[in-house]
RORO-532420 format. One record per residue (C-alpha): x, y, z; residue in one letter. Coordinates in steps of 0.1 Angstrom, whole numbers, plus 2048, in hexadecimal, padded with zeros to 3 digits. Example, Ala and Ser with C-alpha at 12.3 -4.5 7.8 and 13.67 -1.06 7.14 Angstrom:
BEGIN
atom px: 87B; py: 7D3; pz: 84E; type: A
atom px: 889; py: 7F5; pz: 847; type: S
//
This chain:
BEGIN
atom px: 208; py: E48; pz: 484; type: M
atom px: 207; py: E6F; pz: 48E; type: A
atom px: 22C; py: E65; pz: 4A3; type: L
atom px: 239; py: E5B; pz: 483; type: F
atom px: 228; py: E7B; pz: 472; type: A
atom px: 238; py: E97; pz: 491; type: A
atom px: 25C; py: E83; pz: 487; type: A
atom px: 259; py: E8B; pz: 463; type: R
atom px: 24E; py: EAD; pz: 46A; type: Q
atom px: 26A; py: EB5; pz: 488; type: G
atom px: 282; py: EA8; pz: 469; type: R
atom px: 272; py: EC2; pz: 454; type: R
atom px: 271; py: EDC; pz: 46C; type: D
atom px: 297; py: ED5; pz: 478; type: D
atom px: 2A2; py: ED6; pz: 44F; type: A
atom px: 293; py: EFA; pz: 442; type: E
atom px: 291; py: F0E; pz: 467; type: L
atom px: 2AF; py: EFD; pz: 475; type: G
atom px: 2B2; py: EF6; pz: 499; type: T
atom px: 2C0; py: F1B; pz: 4A3; type: G
atom px: 2AB; py: F3F; pz: 4AC; type: V
atom px: 297; py: F37; pz: 48C; type: W
atom px: 289; py: F17; pz: 498; type: R
atom px: 283; py: F26; pz: 4BA; type: R
atom px: 270; py: F44; pz: 4A9; type: A
atom px: 25B; py: F2B; pz: 498; type: H
atom px: 252; py: F16; pz: 4B2; type: D
atom px: 24B; py: F32; pz: 4CC; type: R
atom px: 232; py: F42; pz: 4B3; type: F
atom px: 226; py: F21; pz: 4AD; type: R
atom px: 220; py: F18; pz: 4D0; type: R
atom px: 20A; py: F39; pz: 4D3; type: G
atom px: 1F1; py: F34; pz: 4BC; type: L
atom px: 1EB; py: F0C; pz: 4CC; type: D
atom px: 1E8; py: F22; pz: 4E8; type: R
atom px: 1CD; py: F37; pz: 4DD; type: Y
atom px: 1B9; py: F18; pz: 4CE; type: H
atom px: 1BB; py: F09; pz: 4EE; type: Q
atom px: 1A6; py: F24; pz: 4FE; type: I
atom px: 18C; py: F20; pz: 4E3; type: L
atom px: 187; py: F00; pz: 4EE; type: E
atom px: 177; py: F0D; pz: 512; type: G
atom px: 15F; py: F28; pz: 503; type: V
atom px: 13B; py: F26; pz: 50D; type: E
atom px: 12D; py: F47; pz: 4FA; type: D
atom px: 127; py: F42; pz: 4D5; type: D
atom px: 12C; py: F61; pz: 4CF; type: G
atom px: 14E; py: F63; pz: 4DB; type: V
atom px: 15A; py: F48; pz: 4D0; type: Y
atom px: 153; py: F4D; pz: 4A9; type: N
atom px: 160; py: F6E; pz: 4B4; type: E
atom px: 17F; py: F59; pz: 4C1; type: L
atom px: 180; py: F45; pz: 4A1; type: T
atom px: 182; py: F5F; pz: 48C; type: I
atom px: 19E; py: F72; pz: 49B; type: L
atom px: 1B2; py: F4C; pz: 499; type: A
atom px: 1B1; py: F48; pz: 477; type: N
atom px: 1BF; py: F65; pz: 474; type: E
atom px: 1D8; py: F5C; pz: 489; type: L
atom px: 1DC; py: F39; pz: 47B; type: G
atom px: 1E2; py: F4A; pz: 45A; type: E
atom px: 203; py: F5E; pz: 466; type: L
atom px: 212; py: F3D; pz: 46F; type: L
atom px: 21F; py: F35; pz: 44C; type: P
atom px: 22C; py: F5A; pz: 448; type: R
atom px: 23F; py: F52; pz: 462; type: V
atom px: 251; py: F31; pz: 45B; type: R
atom px: 256; py: F41; pz: 43A; type: M
atom px: 269; py: F62; pz: 44C; type: V
atom px: 27C; py: F42; pz: 461; type: C
atom px: 282; py: F2C; pz: 442; type: V
atom px: 291; py: F4A; pz: 42F; type: K
atom px: 2A6; py: F56; pz: 44E; type: A
atom px: 2B5; py: F39; pz: 455; type: Q
atom px: 2BF; py: F35; pz: 42C; type: L
atom px: 2D0; py: F57; pz: 430; type: Q
atom px: 2E1; py: F55; pz: 453; type: S
atom px: 2E0; py: F31; pz: 461; type: P
atom px: 2DC; py: F32; pz: 488; type: S
atom px: 2E1; py: F10; pz: 49C; type: G
atom px: 2E4; py: F18; pz: 4BB; type: G
atom px: 2D9; py: F3B; pz: 4CB; type: M
atom px: 2EF; py: F51; pz: 4BF; type: D
atom px: 2DD; py: F6B; pz: 4AC; type: I
atom px: 2E9; py: F74; pz: 489; type: P
atom px: 2EF; py: F93; pz: 48D; type: G
atom px: 2E4; py: F9F; pz: 467; type: A
atom px: 2C4; py: F90; pz: 475; type: L
atom px: 2BE; py: FA2; pz: 496; type: L
atom px: 29F; py: FB3; pz: 48F; type: Q
atom px: 291; py: F95; pz: 47D; type: V
atom px: 294; py: F81; pz: 49B; type: H
atom px: 289; py: F9D; pz: 4B0; type: R
atom px: 269; py: FA5; pz: 49D; type: T
atom px: 262; py: F80; pz: 49B; type: L
atom px: 26A; py: F82; pz: 4C0; type: S
atom px: 251; py: F9C; pz: 4C6; type: R
atom px: 235; py: F8B; pz: 4AC; type: A
atom px: 239; py: F66; pz: 4CB; type: G
atom px: 231; py: F7A; pz: 4E9; type: N
atom px: 213; py: F93; pz: 4DA; type: A
atom px: 207; py: F6D; pz: 4CB; type: L
atom px: 20C; py: F65; pz: 4F1; type: A
atom px: 1FD; py: F86; pz: 500; type: T
atom px: 1E1; py: F7E; pz: 4E6; type: T
atom px: 1D8; py: F5D; pz: 4F8; type: A
atom px: 1D3; py: F6B; pz: 517; type: E
atom px: 1C4; py: F88; pz: 50E; type: A
atom px: 1AB; py: F6E; pz: 4F9; type: A
atom px: 1A9; py: F5C; pz: 51E; type: A
atom px: 19F; py: F7A; pz: 52F; type: M
atom px: 186; py: F7F; pz: 512; type: A
atom px: 177; py: F60; pz: 516; type: R
atom px: 175; py: F63; pz: 53B; type: L
atom px: 161; py: F88; pz: 531; type: D
atom px: 14E; py: F7A; pz: 51A; type: G
atom px: 13A; py: F60; pz: 52F; type: E
atom px: 12C; py: F7F; pz: 542; type: R
atom px: 12D; py: F9A; pz: 527; type: W
atom px: 128; py: F88; pz: 505; type: G
atom px: 138; py: F97; pz: 4E7; type: V
atom px: 132; py: FB7; pz: 4F5; type: A
atom px: 152; py: FAC; pz: 506; type: S
atom px: 16B; py: FC6; pz: 506; type: A
atom px: 186; py: FA9; pz: 50D; type: G
atom px: 17D; py: FA1; pz: 4E8; type: L
atom px: 18A; py: FC1; pz: 4D9; type: D
atom px: 1AA; py: FBC; pz: 4EA; type: N
atom px: 1AF; py: FA0; pz: 4DE; type: V
atom px: 1A6; py: FB2; pz: 4B7; type: K
atom px: 1C1; py: FC8; pz: 4BA; type: R
atom px: 1DB; py: FAF; pz: 4CC; type: R
atom px: 1D3; py: F9A; pz: 4AE; type: V
atom px: 1DF; py: FBE; pz: 498; type: E
atom px: 1FE; py: FBF; pz: 4AC; type: V
atom px: 206; py: F9A; pz: 4A4; type: V
atom px: 1FD; py: FA1; pz: 47D; type: A
atom px: 217; py: FC1; pz: 47C; type: E
atom px: 233; py: FB0; pz: 48D; type: D
atom px: 231; py: F90; pz: 476; type: V
atom px: 22F; py: FAB; pz: 458; type: A
atom px: 24B; py: FBC; pz: 467; type: E
atom px: 25E; py: F9D; pz: 466; type: A
atom px: 25C; py: F96; pz: 445; type: E
atom px: 25E; py: FBA; pz: 438; type: R
atom px: 288; py: FBA; pz: 448; type: L
atom px: 28A; py: F9D; pz: 443; type: L
atom px: 284; py: FA7; pz: 415; type: E
atom px: 294; py: FCB; pz: 41E; type: G
//
């Protein structure tokens, strides 16, 4: 059953996001979010786990916004390849930055997990993850502003 659901989702993504740069920007963000959630699975300290889970929820709330930006961008400047439509270059750049920031946030969460084994919620790594989540949220908001403006 899951195989058919994945195939339907893939067709839906192709229809809404295309097969070019907007699809890749969305998928990269989703993969970063998946990676962050994978890191949560190894957290042993309950306090650290709870803090990282709250941040995971904040990041998860950004995915529909990223999707909407990518869908709108595909409607305005369709992409079926690797070429970034010039009119929306800044939007793509900001989405790429958000995806990179999310990947870095996942790395910071992994470090916080290790640091949390020793220090618990007093870990400085949690503050680092929180700051990085803010950067991701700012990048997504900037992409939304650029697309609307």
